[in-house]
Backbone as numpy.savetxt, mean C-alpha at the origin, in Angstrom:
# Nx Ny Nz CAx CAy CAz Cx Cy Cz
-5.18 -27.53 25.12 -6.02 -26.35 25.12 -5.13 -25.09 25.12
-5.69 -24.04 24.53 -4.94 -22.79 24.42 -5.93 -21.63 24.39
-5.50 -20.48 24.94 -6.37 -19.30 24.95 -6.01 -18.38 23.79
-7.04 -17.93 23.08 -6.85 -16.98 21.98 -6.67 -15.58 22.57
-5.66 -14.88 22.09 -5.40 -13.52 22.58 -6.39 -12.49 22.06
-7.14 -12.84 21.03 -8.09 -11.90 20.44 -9.47 -12.02 21.11
-10.04 -13.23 21.11 -11.39 -13.42 21.67 -11.36 -13.90 23.12
-10.18 -14.22 23.63 -9.97 -14.68 25.01 -10.67 -16.00 25.35
-11.09 -16.74 24.33 -11.71 -18.04 24.56 -10.63 -19.11 24.61
-10.83 -20.09 25.46 -9.92 -21.23 25.52 -10.45 -22.29 24.56
-9.61 -22.69 23.63 -10.02 -23.62 22.57 -8.99 -24.73 22.43
-9.38 -25.78 21.75 -8.44 -26.88 21.51 -7.41 -26.42 20.49
-6.26 -27.07 20.50 -5.17 -26.71 19.58 -5.58 -26.86 18.12
-6.54 -27.72 17.84 -6.99 -27.91 16.45 -7.70 -26.66 15.92
-8.12 -25.77 16.80 -8.79 -24.54 16.38 -7.80 -23.41 16.12
-6.53 -23.71 16.21 -5.47 -22.76 15.89 -4.80 -23.23 14.61
-3.98 -22.41 14.01 -3.30 -22.83 12.79 -2.33 -23.96 13.12
-1.76 -24.59 12.08 -0.89 -25.73 12.29 0.32 -25.39 13.14
0.78 -24.15 13.06 1.86 -23.72 13.95 1.24 -23.07 15.17
0.21 -23.72 15.71 -0.62 -23.19 16.78 0.12 -22.70 18.01
1.26 -23.26 18.28 1.97 -22.84 19.47 2.62 -21.46 19.28
2.87 -21.08 18.02 3.49 -19.78 17.75 2.44 -18.69 17.54
1.25 -19.05 17.09 0.21 -18.08 16.79 -0.74 -17.99 17.97
-1.02 -16.78 18.40 -1.82 -16.58 19.58 -3.28 -16.25 19.30
-3.67 -16.33 18.02 -5.06 -16.11 17.64 -5.60 -17.40 17.03
-6.87 -17.69 17.33 -7.50 -18.88 16.75 -7.81 -18.63 15.28
-8.14 -19.68 14.56 -8.41 -19.58 13.12 -9.55 -18.60 12.83
-10.60 -18.64 13.64 -11.75 -17.74 13.44 -11.33 -16.28 13.56
-10.55 -15.97 14.57 -10.10 -14.58 14.77 -9.14 -14.13 13.67
-8.29 -15.03 13.21 -7.38 -14.71 12.10 -8.19 -14.39 10.85
-9.22 -15.18 10.56 -10.07 -14.94 9.40 -10.78 -13.60 9.51
-11.29 -13.27 10.71 -11.97 -11.99 10.91 -11.01 -10.83 10.71
-9.79 -10.95 11.24 -8.79 -9.90 11.09 -8.42 -9.71 9.63
-8.22 -10.82 8.91 -7.88 -10.73 7.48 -8.99 -10.06 6.69
-10.24 -10.38 7.01 -11.38 -9.77 6.32 -11.45 -8.27 6.60
-11.23 -7.88 7.86 -11.23 -6.46 8.22 -10.11 -5.71 7.49
-8.94 -6.31 7.42 -7.82 -5.69 6.72 -8.12 -5.53 5.23
-8.71 -6.55 4.63 -9.06 -6.49 3.22 -10.06 -5.38 2.95
-11.07 -5.25 3.81 -12.07 -4.20 3.66 -11.42 -2.83 3.79
-10.47 -2.69 4.70 -9.77 -1.41 4.87 -8.97 -1.04 3.64
-8.30 -2.02 3.02 -7.53 -1.76 1.81 -8.45 -1.39 0.65
-9.59 -2.08 0.56 -10.52 -1.81 -0.52 -11.06 -0.39 -0.48
-11.14 0.21 0.70 -11.65 1.58 0.83 -10.74 2.59 0.14
-9.47 2.26 -0.01 -8.55 3.17 -0.70 -8.94 3.30 -2.16
-9.36 2.22 -2.79 -9.81 2.24 -4.17 -8.71 2.49 -5.18
-9.13 2.97 -6.35 -8.23 3.25 -7.47 -8.04 4.75 -7.58
-6.95 5.17 -8.23 -6.77 6.60 -8.42 -5.38 6.99 -8.88
-5.12 8.28 -8.74 -3.85 8.88 -9.12 -3.17 9.34 -7.84
-1.85 9.11 -7.75 -1.12 9.43 -6.53 0.21 10.12 -6.86
0.80 10.68 -5.82 2.11 11.32 -5.97 3.02 10.82 -4.85
4.32 10.81 -5.15 5.33 10.62 -4.11 6.02 11.96 -3.95
6.03 12.45 -2.73 6.50 13.80 -2.44 7.66 13.76 -1.47
8.72 14.51 -1.79 9.88 14.62 -0.88 9.48 15.54 0.26
9.62 15.08 1.48 9.20 15.84 2.66 10.01 17.11 2.87
11.30 17.07 2.59 12.18 18.20 2.90 11.81 19.48 2.17
11.35 19.37 0.91 11.02 20.58 0.16 9.64 20.51 -0.50
8.86 19.49 -0.14 7.50 19.30 -0.68 7.48 19.18 -2.20
8.56 18.70 -2.78 8.63 18.54 -4.24 8.05 17.19 -4.64
7.16 17.22 -5.62 6.61 15.99 -6.18 7.67 15.38 -7.09
8.03 14.13 -6.81 9.08 13.48 -7.59 8.52 12.37 -8.48
7.28 11.98 -8.24 6.70 10.89 -9.02 5.18 11.01 -9.01
4.58 10.77 -10.16 3.12 10.70 -10.29 2.79 9.33 -10.88
1.77 8.69 -10.36 1.36 7.39 -10.90 -0.13 7.19 -10.79
-0.61 6.16 -11.47 -2.02 5.78 -11.37 -2.09 4.29 -11.14
-3.14 3.84 -10.46 -3.26 2.43 -10.13 -4.70 2.06 -9.82
-4.99 0.77 -9.95 -6.32 0.29 -9.57 -6.39 0.00 -8.07
-5.24 -0.03 -7.39 -5.22 -0.28 -5.95 -4.22 0.66 -5.28
-4.71 1.76 -4.76 -3.83 2.74 -4.11 -3.09 2.14 -2.91
-3.78 1.33 -2.13 -3.16 0.73 -0.95 -1.98 -0.15 -1.36
-2.20 -1.03 -2.34 -1.13 -1.93 -2.78 0.03 -1.15 -3.38
-0.27 -0.11 -4.12 0.79 0.68 -4.77 1.64 1.38 -3.73
1.00 1.92 -2.69 1.77 2.56 -1.61 2.70 1.53 -0.97
2.16 0.36 -0.71 2.97 -0.70 -0.10 4.15 -1.07 -0.99
3.92 -1.16 -2.30 5.01 -1.50 -3.22 6.10 -0.44 -3.23
5.72 0.82 -3.19 6.73 1.89 -3.22 7.50 2.01 -1.90
6.84 1.75 -0.79 7.45 2.01 0.51 7.81 0.74 1.27
8.11 -0.34 0.56 8.38 -1.62 1.23 9.86 -1.91 1.45
10.70 -0.93 1.27 12.14 -1.08 1.54 12.81 -2.20 0.76
12.43 -2.35 -0.50 13.17 -3.25 -1.38 12.65 -4.64 -1.55
11.54 -4.99 -0.91 11.02 -6.35 -1.04 10.54 -6.63 -2.46
10.14 -5.59 -3.19 9.68 -5.76 -4.56 10.23 -4.60 -5.39
11.54 -4.56 -5.52 12.24 -3.41 -6.10 11.78 -3.06 -7.52
11.33 -4.03 -8.29 10.93 -3.73 -9.66 9.74 -2.77 -9.71
8.97 -2.70 -8.63 7.79 -1.83 -8.60 8.01 -0.57 -7.77
9.16 -0.41 -7.20 9.37 0.69 -6.27 10.22 1.79 -6.86
9.62 2.95 -7.06 10.36 4.13 -7.52 11.47 4.48 -6.53
11.18 4.40 -5.26 12.15 4.77 -4.23 13.35 3.84 -4.23
13.10 2.53 -4.31 14.19 1.56 -4.29 15.03 1.67 -5.57
14.36 1.80 -6.71 15.09 1.91 -7.98 16.05 3.09 -7.98
15.69 4.17 -7.29 16.50 5.38 -7.26 17.30 5.52 -5.97
17.41 4.44 -5.20 18.18 4.42 -3.94 17.78 5.56 -3.01
16.48 5.75 -2.83 15.97 6.81 -1.97 15.46 6.21 -0.67
15.58 6.97 0.41 15.13 6.53 1.72 13.62 6.78 1.85
12.80 5.75 1.98 11.35 5.92 2.07 10.91 6.85 3.20
11.69 6.93 4.27 11.33 7.80 5.39 11.35 9.28 5.01
12.03 9.61 3.92 12.13 11.01 3.49 11.05 11.40 2.49
10.12 10.47 2.19 9.08 10.71 1.20 7.72 10.33 1.76
6.69 10.88 1.15 5.34 10.50 1.54 4.49 10.22 0.31
3.47 9.44 0.53 2.53 9.02 -0.52 1.28 9.89 -0.37
0.87 10.53 -1.45 -0.31 11.39 -1.41 -1.30 10.96 -2.49
-2.55 10.79 -2.10 -3.59 10.46 -3.07 -4.09 11.77 -3.66
-3.98 11.90 -4.98 -4.40 13.12 -5.65 -5.87 13.06 -6.03
-6.31 11.95 -6.57 -7.71 11.75 -6.96 -8.05 10.28 -6.87
-9.23 9.98 -6.39 -9.74 8.61 -6.44 -10.64 8.51 -7.67
-10.31 7.61 -8.56 -11.09 7.44 -9.79 -10.95 6.01 -10.27
-12.07 5.35 -10.51 -12.07 3.93 -10.88 -11.77 3.70 -12.35
-12.30 4.52 -13.24 -12.16 4.28 -14.68 -10.70 4.36 -15.12
-10.13 3.27 -15.67 -8.70 3.26 -16.02 -8.32 4.28 -17.10
-9.21 4.54 -18.03 -8.91 5.52 -19.09 -8.78 6.91 -18.50
-9.70 7.27 -17.63 -9.65 8.59 -17.00 -8.50 8.70 -16.01
-8.16 7.60 -15.33 -7.01 7.62 -14.43 -5.75 7.96 -15.20
-5.56 7.32 -16.35 -4.37 7.55 -17.17 -4.34 9.00 -17.68
-5.49 9.50 -18.12 -5.55 10.89 -18.58 -5.21 11.86 -17.45
-5.78 11.60 -16.29 -5.53 12.48 -15.14 -4.06 12.42 -14.71
-3.49 11.22 -14.74 -2.06 11.07 -14.44 -1.23 11.95 -15.38
-1.52 11.89 -16.68 -0.78 12.69 -17.66 -0.97 14.18 -17.44
-2.18 14.59 -17.07 -2.42 16.01 -16.77 -1.56 16.47 -15.60
-1.50 15.68 -14.54 -0.66 16.03 -13.38 0.81 16.10 -13.78
1.27 15.12 -14.55 2.68 15.10 -14.97 3.00 16.35 -15.78
2.14 16.71 -16.72 2.37 17.90 -17.55 2.28 19.18 -16.72
1.31 19.26 -15.83 1.12 20.45 -15.00 2.33 20.69 -14.09
2.87 19.62 -13.55 4.02 19.74 -12.64 5.35 19.80 -13.39
5.31 19.62 -14.70 6.53 19.70 -15.49 7.45 18.50 -15.33
6.89 17.37 -14.94 7.70 16.15 -14.82 7.80 15.47 -16.17
8.97 14.93 -16.52 9.06 14.17 -17.77 8.17 12.93 -17.67
7.55 12.56 -18.77 6.66 11.41 -18.79 7.41 10.16 -18.35
7.04 9.60 -17.22 7.57 8.35 -16.68 9.09 8.35 -16.46
9.74 9.49 -16.55 11.16 9.56 -16.20 11.32 10.20 -14.83
10.40 11.04 -14.47 10.27 11.63 -13.15 11.58 12.12 -12.53
11.78 13.39 -12.62 12.99 14.06 -12.15 13.08 14.07 -10.63
14.25 13.84 -10.12 14.47 13.97 -8.68 14.87 15.39 -8.43
């Protein structure tokens, strides 16, 4: 028997994951937590975003995506997925930058158009993004 740290119920070890001794939440609580996290990510939605240098508030990158939450994670993950990270590709410290949502928009055609408008307005080269 083991007590779940989330619901505080004492349950048999079979109600915990296979590595039950290391995990302090039962399977039901883990599923509920995962569902809550997924719903929270979904609220971010799709849109156009910017990466901004904190020291001088300069926009260094503009992008569009169908999942703002996932894109932020990809950019600020400290190299776990370098092919998708503007910061890692350019050897930049993520702590010195912030992720800003410029517009939430679901339609991919309009997202791309809006991304291009922001890039042109800010004078950034198309997908080369000046530091």
